[in-house]
Legacy VTK file of the C-alpha trace (Angstrom):
# vtk DataFile Version 3.0
C-alpha trace
ASCII
DATASET POLYDATA
POINTS 322 float
223.379 -105.743 197.337
224.308 -104.392 193.318
221.378 -103.646 190.954
217.913 -101.231 191.000
216.071 -103.559 192.181
218.730 -105.650 194.986
218.193 -107.431 197.109
214.974 -108.480 196.191
215.360 -109.302 192.691
218.307 -110.515 192.652
217.707 -112.867 195.651
214.675 -114.407 193.628
216.692 -114.838 191.236
219.368 -116.360 192.780
217.108 -118.818 194.569
214.893 -119.678 191.247
218.679 -121.031 189.773
219.642 -122.973 192.408
216.598 -124.706 192.467
216.702 -125.158 188.565
220.029 -125.706 188.156
220.878 -128.046 190.984
223.861 -125.346 192.215
224.772 -124.010 195.754
224.542 -119.958 195.780
226.506 -117.690 197.803
225.039 -114.514 198.898
227.289 -111.659 199.907
225.628 -108.655 201.343
223.639 -107.082 203.914
222.908 -110.500 206.135
219.434 -109.268 207.827
218.461 -107.846 204.482
219.213 -111.266 202.494
217.727 -113.191 205.483
214.659 -111.621 204.929
214.308 -112.172 201.273
215.221 -115.463 201.637
211.963 -116.062 204.272
209.582 -115.799 201.541
211.552 -118.491 199.276
212.269 -120.808 202.095
208.842 -122.755 201.453
208.383 -124.751 198.165
211.490 -126.912 197.242
214.666 -127.243 198.621
217.681 -125.228 197.730
221.335 -125.132 198.756
222.562 -121.877 199.480
224.848 -119.901 201.922
225.000 -116.066 202.790
228.751 -114.029 203.497
227.747 -111.274 205.534
229.674 -108.187 204.593
229.412 -104.513 205.854
230.489 -102.317 203.159
228.258 -101.206 199.860
229.266 -99.601 196.309
227.276 -97.534 194.655
226.896 -96.779 190.699
229.214 -93.351 191.573
231.764 -94.992 193.509
234.894 -94.945 191.114
236.469 -98.301 190.462
239.816 -96.953 191.755
237.928 -95.884 195.026
236.354 -99.128 195.373
239.518 -101.121 195.125
241.192 -98.889 198.110
238.353 -99.131 200.495
235.398 -101.323 199.508
237.207 -104.307 200.292
234.435 -106.057 202.592
231.506 -104.805 200.364
229.984 -107.751 198.689
230.927 -107.284 195.355
233.991 -107.302 195.995
234.170 -110.397 198.755
231.978 -112.487 196.006
235.031 -112.200 193.622
237.568 -113.244 196.621
235.291 -116.342 196.849
236.180 -116.995 192.867
239.745 -116.416 193.165
240.294 -118.422 196.279
238.189 -121.545 194.732
235.595 -121.143 196.678
233.144 -120.250 194.019
232.978 -121.107 190.362
232.045 -117.612 189.543
230.751 -114.455 190.548
227.307 -113.086 189.210
226.310 -108.740 189.867
224.383 -106.370 188.927
225.978 -103.749 190.329
228.649 -101.274 189.220
230.390 -102.154 185.997
232.984 -101.038 186.497
233.598 -101.626 189.977
233.160 -105.293 188.879
235.641 -105.088 185.888
238.388 -103.624 188.027
237.741 -105.622 191.067
237.209 -108.469 188.663
240.771 -107.946 187.221
243.011 -107.147 190.414
241.690 -110.244 192.182
241.083 -112.403 189.752
243.886 -111.460 187.151
244.305 -111.770 183.410
245.160 -114.883 181.755
249.230 -114.836 180.726
248.903 -113.582 177.257
245.463 -111.188 177.172
246.144 -107.523 177.302
242.720 -106.322 177.994
239.855 -108.401 179.232
236.701 -107.540 176.856
232.823 -108.113 177.540
230.919 -110.957 175.034
226.893 -110.522 174.455
224.739 -112.651 172.961
222.646 -110.888 170.246
219.796 -112.475 168.514
219.690 -111.843 164.666
216.659 -112.340 162.076
218.282 -116.139 161.398
217.008 -117.012 164.457
220.303 -117.855 165.929
222.510 -115.080 167.936
225.565 -113.619 166.976
227.945 -113.187 169.664
229.540 -109.403 169.955
232.793 -108.018 171.667
233.458 -105.754 172.999
230.358 -104.757 174.848
231.942 -101.752 177.212
235.054 -103.249 178.848
237.890 -100.773 176.684
237.042 -98.036 175.541
240.840 -96.657 175.197
242.023 -99.339 172.733
244.481 -100.415 170.368
243.918 -102.883 167.174
245.953 -105.828 169.120
242.952 -105.252 171.790
240.345 -106.127 169.272
242.420 -109.019 167.690
242.470 -110.750 170.925
238.682 -110.210 171.408
237.928 -111.902 168.326
239.967 -115.013 168.983
238.478 -115.119 172.463
235.065 -114.572 170.991
235.991 -117.461 168.584
236.154 -119.754 171.816
233.346 -118.227 173.167
230.894 -118.564 170.556
232.613 -122.511 169.878
231.699 -123.503 173.376
228.046 -122.844 172.834
227.523 -123.634 169.281
229.714 -126.083 168.573
231.140 -124.250 165.726
234.694 -125.355 164.837
235.855 -122.045 163.706
233.116 -119.299 164.028
233.171 -116.896 161.257
234.560 -113.165 162.555
233.679 -109.527 161.115
234.678 -105.697 162.410
231.518 -103.379 163.056
232.297 -100.762 160.894
230.663 -98.008 158.662
230.959 -99.907 155.385
232.006 -102.964 154.051
235.036 -102.052 152.009
239.114 -102.248 153.455
239.609 -99.086 153.358
236.510 -97.904 155.881
236.493 -96.537 158.735
238.889 -94.518 161.239
242.736 -94.983 160.475
243.138 -97.304 163.801
239.782 -99.190 162.047
241.980 -99.824 159.025
244.913 -101.098 160.450
242.501 -103.356 162.741
241.253 -104.765 159.817
244.461 -105.615 158.017
245.982 -106.989 161.318
242.497 -108.979 161.652
242.959 -110.160 157.951
246.487 -111.486 158.695
245.957 -112.958 161.962
242.454 -114.330 162.728
241.817 -117.575 160.935
237.718 -117.214 160.079
238.189 -113.215 159.631
235.065 -112.318 156.768
235.931 -108.714 156.375
233.724 -105.660 157.819
230.259 -105.718 158.630
227.704 -102.758 158.476
225.232 -103.190 162.056
222.492 -104.158 159.507
224.491 -107.169 158.073
225.412 -108.134 162.193
221.629 -108.464 162.788
221.543 -110.835 159.692
223.809 -112.708 160.994
226.832 -111.890 158.404
229.045 -113.442 161.178
229.220 -115.732 164.012
231.334 -113.246 165.803
231.592 -109.261 165.656
233.884 -107.256 166.926
234.865 -103.634 168.263
236.329 -101.498 170.397
234.267 -100.916 173.844
232.990 -97.393 173.552
231.582 -98.027 170.211
230.588 -101.430 171.364
228.609 -100.178 173.973
226.895 -97.292 172.179
225.685 -100.018 169.454
224.486 -102.525 172.298
222.630 -99.248 174.348
221.201 -98.321 171.486
219.707 -101.557 170.134
218.350 -101.855 173.790
217.026 -98.160 173.117
215.179 -98.836 170.117
213.738 -102.255 171.202
211.891 -100.829 174.020
210.963 -97.244 171.949
210.018 -99.500 169.546
207.635 -101.537 171.294
206.103 -98.767 173.143
205.072 -96.703 170.108
203.661 -100.143 169.109
201.902 -100.063 171.986
200.585 -96.707 172.165
199.123 -96.946 168.585
197.403 -100.037 168.935
195.298 -98.825 172.049
194.479 -95.894 170.135
191.734 -97.063 168.547
188.999 -99.704 168.391
190.541 -101.217 165.062
194.008 -101.209 166.834
192.731 -102.722 170.279
191.464 -105.545 168.032
194.692 -105.731 165.566
196.985 -105.820 168.638
194.505 -108.906 170.964
195.355 -110.824 167.562
198.683 -110.120 167.091
199.216 -110.533 170.810
201.087 -113.772 170.535
203.526 -112.932 167.871
204.196 -109.690 169.242
205.194 -110.979 172.976
207.310 -114.026 170.831
209.350 -110.884 168.908
209.635 -108.887 172.519
211.088 -112.138 174.330
214.026 -112.389 171.514
215.071 -109.054 172.209
214.454 -108.773 175.703
218.051 -108.615 177.627
216.757 -110.612 180.560
216.667 -113.957 178.497
220.385 -113.828 177.493
221.087 -112.851 181.823
224.679 -111.919 182.113
227.630 -111.136 179.671
230.886 -112.891 180.486
234.138 -110.677 180.985
236.661 -113.003 178.885
240.387 -112.993 179.515
240.392 -113.176 183.492
241.756 -116.601 185.589
238.104 -116.845 186.889
234.502 -116.329 185.509
233.103 -113.103 186.339
229.226 -112.300 184.685
228.125 -108.649 184.136
224.346 -108.617 184.540
222.414 -104.997 183.220
221.889 -102.724 185.952
218.114 -102.906 185.869
218.267 -106.673 185.922
215.522 -108.456 187.302
214.959 -111.907 189.142
214.510 -113.386 185.200
217.799 -111.999 184.251
219.922 -113.376 187.677
218.190 -116.868 186.799
219.698 -116.488 183.146
222.966 -115.045 184.263
223.660 -118.231 186.385
222.555 -120.612 184.071
225.504 -118.687 181.915
228.027 -118.966 184.765
226.831 -122.840 185.420
227.685 -123.550 181.424
231.075 -121.729 181.606
232.336 -123.179 184.398
231.158 -126.674 183.168
232.734 -126.030 179.620
236.287 -124.852 180.882
236.055 -121.461 179.609
238.514 -120.177 181.333
241.158 -123.103 180.340
239.562 -122.732 176.475
240.605 -119.250 176.554
244.229 -119.888 178.265
244.964 -122.507 175.634
244.804 -119.782 172.980
248.286 -118.280 173.999
250.046 -122.164 174.772
LINES 1 323
322 0 1 2 3 4 5 6 7 8 9 10 11 12 13 14 15 16 17 18 19 20 21 22 23 24 25 26 27 28 29 30 31 32 33 34 35 36 37 38 39 40 41 42 43 44 45 46 47 48 49 50 51 52 53 54 55 56 57 58 59 60 61 62 63 64 65 66 67 68 69 70 71 72 73 74 75 76 77 78 79 80 81 82 83 84 85 86 87 88 89 90 91 92 93 94 95 96 97 98 99 100 101 102 103 104 105 106 107 108 109 110 111 112 113 114 115 116 117 118 119 120 121 122 123 124 125 126 127 128 129 130 131 132 133 134 135 136 137 138 139 140 141 142 143 144 145 146 147 148 149 150 151 152 153 154 155 156 157 158 159 160 161 162 163 164 165 166 167 168 169 170 171 172 173 174 175 176 177 178 179 180 181 182 183 184 185 186 187 188 189 190 191 192 193 194 195 196 197 198 199 200 201 202 203 204 205 206 207 208 209 210 211 212 213 214 215 216 217 218 219 220 221 222 223 224 225 226 227 228 229 230 231 232 233 234 235 236 237 238 239 240 241 242 243 244 245 246 247 248 249 250 251 252 253 254 255 256 257 258 259 260 261 262 263 264 265 266 267 268 269 270 271 272 273 274 275 276 277 278 279 280 281 282 283 284 285 286 287 288 289 290 291 292 293 294 295 296 297 298 299 300 301 302 303 304 305 306 307 308 309 310 311 312 313 314 315 316 317 318 319 320 321
């Protein structure tokens, strides 16, 4: 029931994923509203689903602490409980991100040894191969130890997806030199250099997009701004290009000729192609989706969830601290 386009786009994406991946989708929320959406999807290829009715909702304005106390029969809380009790393999939501992180942490719990979970995102690069960025916004108040753990968990995630034995790690910074940045960042650099295998040093944003490192780490405050700036820049750039191409006959002609190539670039920058982002460090799989997620984004988020379940993401991260 969470997301700007819920429940229509959420249910549609879930149904598409159930058909494509052969998984059972458990839809939690307002049963009547869910059935209205399902009515349009029941025709066609069969798919497996269940509905768990709930009586409460969570808005974007609800504080995570309040949600923990008063929204235990919300679609989000019940869905995460289904993962905790083993009924489901993963939770996928486009609802209140803060609430999802708080409930996931409270209900699923942290992996032993993990101080704070982090959000990892796949970011397209100029090489055609994405790099993996962590933390995208889970931990705004941080210490260097958090980023060291993000680096280790990010390596595991990258390795699962790419097969690389020891992915390289870069620290997002304003310059390449070890002494660049705030005191906390320079302390983090020293910690990563001492304790993180595969650490290559500081990485500036321009070099991150050139795939200077397989995994780029940051604190959640800086990381969230980094991610949102990428999204805003991509949307603004394509909007300006579209307006410019429409402004003259030559522009319209050139746009028509380049349409295929422009769409290919736009698809690479489209967040919906990557689905959701996992919250690493939990004793369960929790996939956080953009609030503006459409059916395609939900489809790909389920794909990510299925992949992480099949590849034993939680057990692989648990092994770091054994």
